C-alpha positions in Angstrom: -2.8 -15.7 11.5 -4.0 -12.2 10.6 -4.1 -10.7 7.2 -4.5 -7.0 6.3 -3.4 -4.1 4.3 -5.6 -4.9 1.4 -6.9 -2.3 -1.0 -10.2 -0.6 0.0 -10.7 1.0 -3.4 -10.3 -1.9 -6.0 -14.1 -1.7 -6.7 -17.0 0.6 -5.7 -18.4 0.0 -2.2 -22.1 -0.3 -1.4 -24.3 0.9 1.5 -26.7 -1.3 3.4 -30.4 -0.4 3.1 -30.5 1.4 6.4 -27.1 3.2 5.6 -25.7 1.9 8.9 -23.1 -0.3 7.1 -20.7 0.1 4.2 -19.6 -3.0 2.3 -16.1 -2.7 0.8 -14.4 -5.1 -1.6 -11.0 -6.0 0.0 -9.1 -8.4 -2.2 -10.9 -11.8 -2.0 -13.2 -10.8 0.8 -15.9 -8.1 1.5 -15.3 -6.1 4.6 -18.4 -4.7 6.4 -17.7 -1.3 8.2 -20.0 0.6 10.5 -20.8 4.1 9.2 -21.2 5.4 12.7 -17.7 4.4 14.0 -15.7 3.7 10.8 -14.6 0.4 12.3 -14.9 -3.0 10.6 -17.7 -5.2 12.0 -17.4 -8.4 10.0 -16.3 -9.8 6.7 -17.6 -12.1 4.0 -15.0 -14.8 3.2 -15.4 -17.4 0.6 -14.1 -16.1 -2.7 -10.7 -17.3 -3.8 -9.8 -14.3 -6.1 -10.4 -10.6 -6.2 -14.0 -9.5 -5.6 -15.1 -7.2 -8.4 -18.6 -6.2 -7.4 -20.8 -6.0 -4.3 -24.5 -5.3 -4.8 -27.0 -4.9 -1.9 -30.5 -6.3 -2.5 -32.9 -3.4 -2.0 -35.9 -3.8 0.4 -39.3 -4.9 -1.0 -41.0 -2.8 1.6 -40.1 -0.1 4.2 -40.2 -2.8 6.9 -37.6 -4.9 5.0 -34.8 -2.3 5.4 -33.4 -4.3 8.3 -32.7 -7.2 5.9 -29.1 -7.6 4.9 -28.6 -9.5 1.7 -26.1 -8.9 -1.1 -24.6 -10.4 -4.3 -20.9 -10.5 -5.0 -18.9 -11.4 -8.2 -15.3 -12.3 -8.4 -12.4 -13.2 -10.7 -12.7 -16.7 -9.3 -15.6 -17.2 -11.7 -18.4 -17.4 -9.0 -21.4 -15.2 -8.0 -22.3 -15.5 -4.4 -25.4 -14.6 -2.4 -24.8 -13.5 1.3 -26.6 -12.6 4.4 -24.1 -10.1 5.7 -25.8 -9.6 9.1 -24.7 -13.0 10.3 -22.5 -13.3 8.0 -23.6 -16.4 6.1 -23.1 -17.7 2.5 -26.6 -18.5 1.1 -25.9 -19.5 -2.5 -23.0 -20.0 -5.0 -23.3 -19.8 -8.8 -20.5 -21.2 -10.8 -19.9 -19.2 -14.0 -16.4 -20.8 -14.4 -14.9 -17.7 -16.1 -13.5 -14.6 -14.5 -16.2 -11.9 -13.8 -14.9 -8.3 -14.1 -18.1 -6.5 -13.4 -21.8 -7.2 -12.6 -25.1 -5.3 -12.4 -28.5 -6.6 -11.4 -31.1 -4.2 -12.8 -34.0 -6.6 -12.2 -34.4 -5.9 -8.5 -34.4 -2.1 -9.2 -37.1 -2.1 -11.8 -39.9 -4.0 -10.1 -43.4 -2.5 -10.0 -44.9 -2.2 -6.6 -47.8 -4.5 -7.4 -45.3 -7.2 -8.5 -42.9 -7.1 -5.6 -44.5 -10.1 -3.9 -44.2 -12.3 -7.0 -41.2 -14.6 -7.5 -39.9 -13.9 -11.0 -36.5 -15.0 -12.3 -33.7 -12.7 -11.3 -31.3 -11.7 -14.0 -27.8 -10.1 -13.9 -25.6 -8.8 -16.6 -21.9 -9.7 -16.3 -18.7 -8.7 -18.0 -16.7 -12.0 -18.3 -13.6 -13.3 -20.0 -14.1 -15.3 -23.2 -12.1 -18.5 -22.8 -13.0 -20.1 -26.1 -10.1 -20.7 -28.4 -10.1 -19.0 -31.8 -7.8 -18.7 -34.7 -8.8 -15.1 -35.4 -6.3 -13.0 -33.5 -8.5 -10.0 -33.6 -11.1 -11.9 -31.5 -8.6 -13.6 -29.1 -8.9 -12.8 -25.4 -12.0 -10.6 -25.8 -14.3 -9.7 -23.0 -18.0 -10.3 -23.3 -21.2 -8.9 -21.8 -23.5 -11.8 -21.0 -26.9 -12.3 -19.3 -27.1 -14.5 -16.3 -30.2 -16.1 -14.7 -29.4 -16.0 -11.0 -32.5 -18.0 -10.1 -31.4 -20.9 -12.4 -27.7 -20.4 -11.7 -26.6 -20.3 -15.3 -25.9 -18.0 -18.3 -28.7 -17.4 -20.7 -28.0 -19.4 -23.8 -25.4 -18.0 -26.2 -26.6 -14.5 -26.0 -23.7 -12.0 -26.2 -24.6 -8.4 -25.8 -21.2 -6.9 -26.6 -17.5 -7.6 -26.9 -14.4 -5.5 -26.0 -10.7 -6.1 -25.9 -10.4 -4.8 -22.3 -12.7 -5.3 -19.4 -15.0 -2.3 -18.7 -17.2 -1.3 -15.8 -20.9 -1.9 -16.2 -23.1 1.0 -15.0 -26.8 0.6 -14.3 -29.4 3.4 -14.0 -31.0 3.9 -10.6 -34.4 3.0 -12.2 -33.0 -0.3 -13.4 -34.2 0.3 -17.0 -30.8 0.9 -18.6 -27.2 -0.1 -18.3 -24.1 0.9 -20.2 -20.4 0.9 -20.7 -17.8 3.3 -22.1 -15.4 1.9 -24.7 -12.8 4.3 -26.1 -14.7 7.2 -27.7 -18.1 5.4 -27.6 -20.8 5.1 -25.1 -23.0 1.9 -25.4 -26.4 1.8 -23.7 -28.7 -1.2 -23.4 -32.4 -1.1 -22.5 -33.3 -3.8 -20.0 -36.2 -6.0 -21.3 -39.3 -6.5 -19.3 -39.1 -8.6 -16.1 -39.5 -12.3 -16.8 -38.6 -12.3 -20.5 -35.5 -14.4 -20.5 -34.8 -14.5 -24.2 -36.2 -11.1 -25.2 -34.0 -9.0 -27.4 -31.9 -6.4 -25.6 -31.9 -3.1 -27.6 -28.8 -1.0 -27.8 -27.7 2.5 -28.9 -24.3 4.1 -29.2 -23.3 7.7 -28.5 -20.1 9.1 -29.9 -17.4 11.5 -28.6 -14.1 12.8 -30.0 -12.1 11.8 -26.9 -11.7 8.7 -24.8 -14.6 8.4 -22.3 -13.6 7.3 -18.8 -16.8 7.2 -16.7 -20.6 7.4 -17.1 -23.6 7.8 -14.9 -27.4 7.8 -15.3 -29.9 10.3 -14.1 -32.3 8.8 -11.4 -35.6 9.9 -13.1 -35.0 11.3 -16.5 -33.4 10.0 -19.7 -30.1 11.9 -19.1 -26.7 10.3 -19.2 -23.4 12.1 -18.3 -19.9 11.0 -19.2 -16.4 12.3 -18.4 -13.4 12.0 -20.7 -9.6 12.0 -20.4 -9.3 15.8 -21.0 -11.5 16.7 -18.0 -14.7 17.5 -19.9 -18.1 16.4 -18.8 -20.8 15.7 -21.5 -24.5 15.4 -20.7 -26.9 13.8 -23.3 -30.6 14.5 -22.7 -33.3 12.4 -24.2 -31.1 9.5 -25.2 -32.8 6.5 -26.9 -36.1 8.3 -27.7 -36.1 6.7 -31.2 -34.6 3.3 -30.5 -36.1 2.5 -27.2 -39.6 3.9 -28.0 -40.5 1.2 -30.6 -40.9 -2.5 -30.2 -39.1 -3.8 -33.4 -35.6 -3.6 -32.0 -32.6 -1.5 -32.6 -32.7 -1.8 -36.4 -35.7 0.4 -36.6 -33.7 3.5 -35.5 -32.0 3.6 -38.9 -35.3 4.0 -40.7 -36.3 7.1 -38.7 -35.1 10.4 -40.0 -35.7 13.2 -37.5 -35.1 16.6 -39.0 -35.2 18.6 -35.8 -32.1 20.4 -34.5 -30.1 18.4 -32.0 -27.5 20.8 -30.5 -24.2 19.2 -29.6 -25.2 15.7 -30.8 -22.7 14.1 -33.1 -23.7 12.4 -36.4 -27.0 10.6 -36.1 -26.8 9.8 -32.4 -30.1 9.0 -30.7 -30.3 12.0 -28.3 -32.1 15.3 -28.1 -29.1 17.4 -27.1 -25.6 17.3 -25.7 -23.9 19.9 -23.5 -20.3 20.2 -22.3 -18.8 21.4 -19.0 -15.1 21.8 -18.4 -13.3 22.4 -15.1 -11.1 19.4 -14.4 -7.5 19.6 -15.8 -7.1 15.8 -16.0 -9.3 12.9 -16.7 -12.6 12.5 -14.9 -12.8 9.4 -12.6 -15.9 10.2 -10.6 -19.3 11.1 -11.9 -22.6 10.6 -10.1 -26.0 12.3 -9.9 -27.6 13.2 -6.6 -30.5 11.0 -5.4 -33.0 13.7 -6.6 -31.2 14.4 -9.8 -30.6 18.1 -9.0 -26.8 18.0 -8.8 -24.0 16.2 -10.6 -20.9 15.3 -8.7 -17.5 15.0 -10.5 -13.9 14.4 -9.4 -10.6 13.3 -10.7 -6.9 13.5 -10.3 -7.0 17.0 -8.6 -8.5 15.6 -5.5 -11.4 18.0 -5.6 -15.1 17.1 -5.6 -17.1 19.4 -7.8 -20.8 19.8 -7.4 -22.6 21.0 -10.5 -26.2 22.4 -10.5 -27.7 20.5 -13.4 -30.0 23.2 -14.7 -27.7 26.2 -14.4 -24.2 24.7 -14.6 -23.1 26.6 -11.4 -20.6 24.7 -9.3 -19.1 24.5 -5.8 -16.2 22.5 -4.5 -15.0 20.2 -1.7 -11.3 20.9 -2.1 -8.0 19.4 -0.9 -9.2 15.9 -0.2 -5.6 15.0 -0.8 -5.7 12.2 -3.3 -7.2 11.4 -6.7 -10.9 10.5 -6.4 -12.2 7.1 -7.6 -15.8 6.5 -6.6 -18.7 8.5 -5.2 -21.6 6.5 -3.7 -25.0 7.8 -2.5 -26.6 6.0 0.4 -30.3 5.4 1.1 -29.9 8.1 3.7 -29.9 11.4 1.7 -27.6 13.0 4.3 -24.8 10.4 3.9 -22.5 9.6 1.0 -19.0 8.1 0.6 -16.1 9.0 -1.6 -13.2 6.6 -2.3 -9.7 8.0 -2.9 -6.6 6.6 -4.6 -4.7 6.8 -1.3 -6.8 3.8 0.0 -9.1 5.9 2.1 -12.9 6.1 2.1 -14.5 9.3 3.4 -18.0 9.4 4.7 -19.6 12.7 3.8 -22.4 14.6 5.4 -24.7 15.9 2.6 -25.4 18.5 1.4 -22.7 20.4 3.3 -20.1 17.7 2.2 -18.3 17.7 5.5 -16.2 14.6 6.3 -17.9 12.7 9.1 -15.6 9.6 9.3 -12.6 8.2 7.4 -12.0 4.6 6.8 -8.2 4.4 6.4 -6.5 1.6 4.7 -2.8 1.2 4.4 -1.2 3.6 1.9 0.3 2.4 -1.3 4.1 2.3 -1.7 5.8 5.4 -3.0 6.9 5.6 -6.6 10.0 7.7 -6.6 11.7 9.0 -9.8 15.2 8.0 -8.4 16.2 5.3 -6.0 19.4 4.2 -4.4 19.6 0.6 -3.3 20.8 1.6 0.2 17.8 3.7 0.9 15.6 0.8 2.0 11.9 0.5 1.8 10.9 3.2 4.3 9.2 0.8 6.7 9.7 0.6 10.5 7.9 -1.7 13.0 6.9 -0.7 16.5 7.5 -4.1 18.1 5.8 -3.3 21.4 2.6 -1.7 20.1 2.0 -3.8 16.9 2.2 -0.8 14.6 4.1 -0.2 11.4 5.3 3.2 10.2 5.7 3.7 6.5 6.3 6.6 4.2 3.5 7.9 1.8 3.5 9.9 -1.4 2.2 13.1 0.3 5.4 13.4 2.4 3.8 11.8 5.5 4.6 8.9 7.8 1.5 6.7 8.3 1.1 4.7 11.5 -0.9 1.6 10.9 -2.2 -1.0 13.4 -1.3 -4.5 12.2 -3.7 -6.1 14.7 -6.7 -3.8 14.0 -6.0 -3.4 10.3 -6.7 0.3 10.3 -4.8 3.6 10.1 -3.9 5.2 13.5 -2.4 8.6 12.5 -0.2 10.4 10.0 2.8 12.6 10.6 3.5 15.4 8.1 7.2 15.1 7.6 7.6 17.9 5.1 5.5 21.0 5.3 4.7 21.2 1.6 1.6 22.0 -0.3 1.3 18.6 -2.0 -1.2 18.1 -4.7 -2.0 14.9 -6.5 0.0 14.6 -9.7 2.7 17.0 -8.6 6.3 16.1 -9.4 8.1 14.5 -6.5 10.6 17.0 -5.0 11.3 15.5 -1.6 12.1 11.9 -0.8 11.8 10.4 2.7 14.8 8.0 2.6 14.6 6.5 6.1 12.3 6.2 9.1 13.3 4.7 12.5 11.5 4.2 15.8 12.8 3.7 19.3 12.1 0.4 21.1 9.1 1.8 23.0 7.8 3.8 20.0 8.0 7.2 21.8 10.7 8.7 19.5 11.1 8.7 15.8 13.7 9.9 13.4 13.4 10.6 9.7 15.7 11.5 6.9 14.8 13.2 3.7 16.4 14.5 0.5 15.2 17.5 -1.4 16.0 16.7 -5.1 18.1 19.1 -7.1 16.3 21.0 -9.8 18.3 21.1 -13.1 21.4 20.4 -11.1 20.9 23.3 -8.7 20.0 22.9 -5.1 19.5 19.6 -3.2 19.3 19.3 0.6 19.7 16.4 3.1 17.8 16.8 6.3 17.6 14.7 9.5 14.6 15.2 11.9 13.9 14.0 15.4 10.3 13.6 16.6 8.6 12.8 20.0 5.2 11.3 20.6 2.6 13.3 22.4 0.1 10.6 22.9 -0.5 6.8 22.5 -2.2 7.6 19.2 1.2 8.3 17.7 0.7 12.1 17.3 4.3 13.2 16.9 5.8 16.7 17.2 9.1 17.8 15.7 11.7 18.4 18.3 15.0 18.9 16.3 15.8 19.5 12.7 19.4 19.2 11.3 20.2 20.4 7.9 23.1 18.7 6.1 24.0 16.4 9.0 26.8 14.8 7.0 27.7 17.7 4.7 26.2 17.1 1.3 26.2 13.3 1.6 23.0 11.2 1.8 22.0 9.3 4.9 22.1 5.5 4.5 20.7 4.4 7.9 19.3 5.7 11.2 19.0 3.5 14.3 18.0 4.1 17.9 19.8 2.9 21.1 17.7 0.2 22.8 17.8 1.8 26.3 18.8 5.4 26.2 18.1 8.5 24.1 20.8 8.0 21.5 20.6 7.8 17.7 23.2 7.0 15.1 23.0 8.1 11.5 25.4 6.8 8.9 26.1 8.4 5.6 27.4 7.5 2.1 30.0 10.3 2.6 32.2 8.2 4.8 31.2 9.0 8.4 28.6 8.3 11.1 27.3 10.6 13.9 26.1 9.8 17.4 23.3 12.0 18.5 22.4 12.5 22.2 19.1 13.9 23.5 18.9 16.7 26.1 15.5 16.7 27.7 13.9 19.4 29.9 10.5 19.7 31.5 8.4 22.9 30.9 5.5 23.7 33.2 2.9 25.6 31.4 -0.7 24.4 31.7 0.6 20.8 32.1 3.8 18.9 32.4 5.5 18.6 29.1 8.9 17.2 28.2 10.9 18.8 25.5 13.7 17.1 23.6 16.6 18.6 21.7 19.3 16.5 20.0 22.9 17.4 19.6 25.9 15.7 17.9 27.8 13.7 20.5 30.5 12.1 18.4 31.7 11.5 14.8 33.3 8.4 13.5 34.7 7.1 10.2 36.8 4.2 8.9 39.3 4.9 6.1 36.8 7.3 4.5 34.7 4.3 3.3 31.0 4.9 2.8 29.0 3.9 5.9 26.1 1.9 4.5 24.3 0.4 7.6 24.3 0.7 11.4 22.7 -1.1 14.3 23.0 -1.3 18.1 23.4 -4.6 20.1 20.6 -5.7 22.3 22.1 -4.1 25.4 23.4 -1.1 23.6 27.1 -1.6 24.5 28.2 -2.2 20.9 27.5 -0.2 17.8 28.1 -2.0 14.5 28.5 0.2 11.4 29.1 -1.2 7.9 32.0 0.5 6.2 31.0 -0.7 2.7 32.2 -4.3 2.7 33.6 -4.3 6.3 31.8 -4.3 9.6 33.3 -2.0 12.2 32.4 -2.4 15.9 32.4 0.7 18.2 31.9 1.7 21.8 29.0 4.2 21.3 29.6 6.0 24.6 33.3 6.7 24.1 33.4 6.6 20.3 36.2 4.0 20.4 36.7 1.5 17.5 36.7 -2.0 19.0 37.2 -4.3 16.1 36.8 -4.7 12.4 35.1 -7.7 10.7 35.2 -8.5 7.1 35.0 -8.7 4.4 32.1 -9.3 2.0 32.3 -9.2 -1.7 29.7 -6.5 -2.2 28.5 -3.5 0.0 26.5 -4.3 3.1 23.1 -2.7 3.2 21.5 -4.3 6.3 22.8 -5.2 9.8 21.0 -6.7 12.7 22.1 -8.2 16.1 20.3 -11.5 16.7 18.4 -10.9 19.9 20.6 -11.2 23.0 23.0 -13.6 21.4 26.5 -12.7 20.4 25.8 -13.0 16.7 25.4 -10.4 14.0 23.6 -10.9 10.7 24.6 -8.9 7.6 23.0 -8.7 4.1 25.0 -7.4 1.2 23.7 -6.4 -2.3 25.1 -6.2 -5.8 26.4 -8.7 -8.2 27.4 -11.1 -5.4 24.7 -10.8 -2.8 25.3 -12.6 0.5 23.6 -13.4 3.8 26.2 -13.9 6.5 26.2 -14.5 10.3 29.1 -13.3 12.3 30.2 -14.4 15.8 31.0 -11.5 18.1 32.9 -13.7 20.6 35.2 -15.1 17.9 35.1 -12.1 15.6 34.8 -14.3 12.6 32.3 -15.5 10.1 30.0 -18.4 11.3 28.1 -19.2 8.1 26.8 -17.6 5.0 24.5 -18.1 2.0 24.6 -16.6 -1.5 21.1 -15.0 -1.3 19.7 -11.7 -2.4 18.1 -10.4 0.8 15.4 -7.9 0.8 14.8 -7.6 4.6 16.1 -9.0 7.8 14.4 -9.0 11.3 15.5 -10.3 14.6 13.5 -11.1 17.8 14.4 -9.0 20.8 14.6 -11.8 23.4 15.2 -14.8 21.2 18.3 -16.1 19.4 16.5 -16.4 16.0 16.0 -14.2 13.0 14.0 -14.1 9.8 15.3 -13.1 6.3 13.2 -12.3 3.2 15.1 -13.6 0.1 14.3 -12.9 -3.5 14.2 -15.9 -5.8 16.0 -15.7 -9.1 14.0 -15.7 -12.3 15.0 -19.3 -13.0 12.9 -20.4 -10.0 9.8 -20.2 -12.1 10.5 -23.8 -13.0 10.9 -24.9 -9.4 8.2 -25.8 -6.8 8.0 -22.0 -6.0 6.4 -21.2 -9.4 4.4 -18.0 -9.2 6.2 -16.7 -6.2 9.2 -14.4 -6.2 10.5 -14.7 -2.6 10.8 -16.9 0.5 10.9 -16.2 4.2 13.6 -18.1 6.0 13.6 -18.6 9.8 17.0 -19.3 11.3 18.5 -20.0 14.6 21.6 -17.9 15.0 24.0 -20.8 15.4 22.4 -23.1 12.8 22.7 -22.5 9.0 19.8 -24.9 8.4 16.5 -22.9 8.4 13.9 -24.0 10.9 11.0 -22.9 8.7 10.5 -21.8 5.1 7.5 -19.9 3.5 7.2 -18.9 -0.2 5.6 -15.5 -0.7 4.5 -13.2 -3.5 5.5 -9.6 -4.2 8.7 -9.9 -2.1 10.5 -7.0 -3.8 10.1 -4.0 -1.6 8.8 -6.1 1.3 9.7 -6.0 5.0 9.8 -8.2 8.0 9.3 -7.4 11.7 9.0 -9.3 15.0 6.2 -8.1 17.3 6.1 -8.5 21.0 2.8 -9.9 22.5 1.5 -7.6 25.2 -1.0 -8.5 27.8 -3.7 -6.2 26.5 -4.0 -8.1 23.3 -3.5 -11.7 24.6 -7.1 -12.7 24.1 -7.3 -11.3 20.6 -4.3 -13.0 19.2 -4.3 -16.3 21.0 -3.8 -19.3 18.8 -5.5 -22.5 19.8 -5.8 -21.2 23.3 -2.1 -20.5 23.6 -0.5 -17.1 23.6 2.6 -16.8 21.4 5.7 -15.2 22.7 6.3 -13.3 19.5 4.7 -12.8 16.2 6.3 -12.3 12.8 4.8 -9.7 10.4 5.5 -9.9 6.6 4.6 -6.9 4.4 4.9 -7.3 0.7 5.7 -4.7 -1.9 2.1 -3.6 -2.2 1.9 -3.2 1.6 -0.4 -6.2 2.1 0.7 -8.0 5.2 0.2 -11.2 7.3 1.0 -11.6 11.0 1.5 -15.1 12.3 3.3 -17.2 14.9 6.4 -18.5 13.2 7.0 -21.1 15.9 3.5 -22.6 15.7 3.2 -25.8 13.7 -0.3 -25.0 12.5 0.8 -21.6 11.4 3.5 -23.2 9.3 0.9 -25.3 7.5 -1.6 -22.5 6.9 0.3 -19.4 6.4 1.8 -18.0 3.2 1.3 -21.2 1.2 4.3 -23.0 2.7 5.5 -25.8 0.5 4.9 -29.2 2.0 7.4 -32.0 1.7 10.5 -29.9 1.4 13.6 -32.0 2.0 15.3 -31.5 5.3 18.3 -29.2 5.0 21.7 -30.3 6.3 25.2 -29.0 6.1 27.4 -30.1 3.3 29.7 -32.7 4.4 27.1 -34.6 6.4 25.8 -36.6 3.5 23.3 -34.1 2.0 23.1 -30.8 0.3 21.9 -27.4 1.3 18.2 -26.9 0.6 18.8 -24.2 -1.9 21.7 -25.9 -3.7 19.4 -26.7 -6.6 18.4 -23.0 -7.0 21.5 -21.1 -6.1 24.2 -23.7 -6.8 26.9 -25.0 -4.5 28.0 -22.8 -1.6 31.7 -22.3 -1.0 33.4 -23.9 2.0 33.8 -21.5 4.9 37.2 -20.9 6.4 36.7 -21.4 10.1 40.3 -20.6 10.9 40.2 -17.0 9.9 42.5 -14.9 12.2 40.8 -12.6 14.6 41.1 -8.9 14.0 42.8 -7.1 16.9 41.3 -4.2 18.6 42.1 -0.8 17.2 42.0 1.7 20.1 41.3 5.4 19.5 42.4 8.3 21.8 41.1 11.9 21.9 43.2 14.4 20.1 45.2 17.0 22.1 44.4 19.8 19.6 41.8 22.0 21.3 40.1 23.3 18.2 38.7 19.9 17.5 36.3 20.1 20.4 34.2 22.7 18.7 32.6 19.9 16.7 31.0 18.4 19.8 28.2 20.9 19.7 24.9 20.7 17.7 25.8 20.6 14.0 22.9 22.8 12.9 24.1 25.6 15.1 27.7 25.7 13.8 28.8 28.9 12.0 30.5 28.7 8.6 33.8 26.9 8.4 35.8 30.1 7.8 34.7 31.5 11.1 35.1 28.4 13.2 38.6 28.6 14.5 41.6 30.5 13.1 43.9 27.9 14.7 42.3 25.2 12.7 43.0 27.0 9.4 46.5 27.8 10.5 47.0 24.1 11.2 46.0 23.2 7.7 48.5 25.7 6.3 51.3 24.3 8.5 50.6 20.7 7.4 50.7 21.7 3.7 54.0 23.6 4.2 55.5 20.6 6.0 54.6 18.4 3.1 56.4 20.7 0.7 59.6 20.7 2.6 
């Protein structure tokens, strides 16, 4: 079983002491990447909840740079100490409450003469207060506590601060100060001397008029910078000169009255001066000083890294990173830094030129579109032979991601638009489809109308140039189905044929004409033209799929299933009918069965027999995705659980994966999953090049099943392996065996979905409906490429005369 697709940017990463490794928090693990190659080396596994902090222990001497130790904190309530070169867990500290953030200033502020001594090591943690209280104003508050890592316990009842929401603790590079931003205030604590466990921790507060979003400390001077929600950057110099200079605690600062002028400082804040810079148009998310303190780096929603010269205020830019910036981390190597972006990518930068050396690509987050039609699907397609997944992104791209390697392979720019983070969505990629071998791709997109004006539907065909999935556009078709939207796109399994269906009531068969051009090297060019058009009673065509051998094309005409000969465009049969529109069709491997999923108020999962042209069995399930194995007679369905299921054994999970044999309505395996809405399923073929990597217990599985949830996190496992059943996706043990009604027991989901209706197995077969080519010659003009057709008024005078004749005949 392989997991992947986790977020790389949930927490700030950390460099190893020799800058050769980058430690990244990925859900409940820490992934260790090589900064030279950008590939993952190993991972630290042991936490049971989200890892919130990773802190590398600095070397005590230059020779100790090769040592690889780190501390991690997690929402599971533990702090762990690791040797990430092995990797090996060295120590676990049970705090027993969720830890949102952690800093360890003690190992930063150690004098050179004391580095050989063994003093207690202290950390400051932001935790959740679990004590019950009757005061609603203090309920569910977050606390800053001091933790003795050497003794594995919190220090007494000392509470340094409380907030309603968890904030990020920030420590100064010198280890002498740490602070947080809370609304319009900035709180700074001075770390007491090493070894004084119960010493008072002095604190000051700086004020601002806007909400502060991020802070950072200068490496050598008493300077702190903060960014706010309006894009301003404030820099306080000489903070804490009064409160932190004396030894009688923070109360003494109220007795000191300094009459000197303090430009920019509000009220009686303890700082010498405060200056303001403003370039960002939105809130500042990134703020960091350079290692020598000469420059200040800032970034935000614009996707631009700004470099400020601290003394002069002059600035330069690293523009068009392409996504909002989240974290900027300096490494021990002054020529290397990292910047984390909201699109789940980490860029390794060469300093001071700020050129991108390597990019660690995670899977992109799902798109948040302003409008959505239920028939659009989730924009996810699986390359079954290569173990890749293609998914749409917010910057109008299709990302190809390796499910086996857990890394991004390439991106295809579907729309040539100057996308900037925060821009309104104007184009929606509604569908993406791949050929069986992954060499061809088709996408459909919709340009949204602005104030009721405009709007454009577009169908594009792509061909792969290399095995790295670098696609080039071969054909573009504007308004392929007039002004109607495209509901589905599917490839023929063995030849260059594509079918697109539309909500406007028709489907089109597209054929590829290829030619080989000899320039510097052999290159094959593809052009696609419309081969045939079909419709059934002007019903919306909501789904389409080819059979395993490509001899039959199934197209859903709303609640009916129509079967066609794709080569001759002849209607073979009509199956039906379901209560609500069908949104998903899939032939089950090489069997003669077809599975359909319908949506709406009466959702249904139904299996149809092609040999009998009748319904075999069905369930009343709300299906999110369906996948069939190419060479097997089984399929998997992702079903959404109703809200009432919170009181069932599936509590905390909103979906289940059901594995069926085509002829048996009793599922052979069941797994409960989280975040099923917007999820996808896909069977993957096991090729010889990856046998060793994905072997399970020394055996090579025939196929693997990939499940991707709504957040694009995924798991790949062998659905036919007994061990995988027990380990993967938290399958519920002890589920009762499912048998057909009438054999003495109920269906397995009767308690959740109610009794299923009896199936009428004596339904009459639908006769074939033949179709013959028309004898009217003007109809042949539609056999050409649709994007090359002239306007309708210029197509054929005979066609227009025929319309007039028909209308006149109707009047008589």
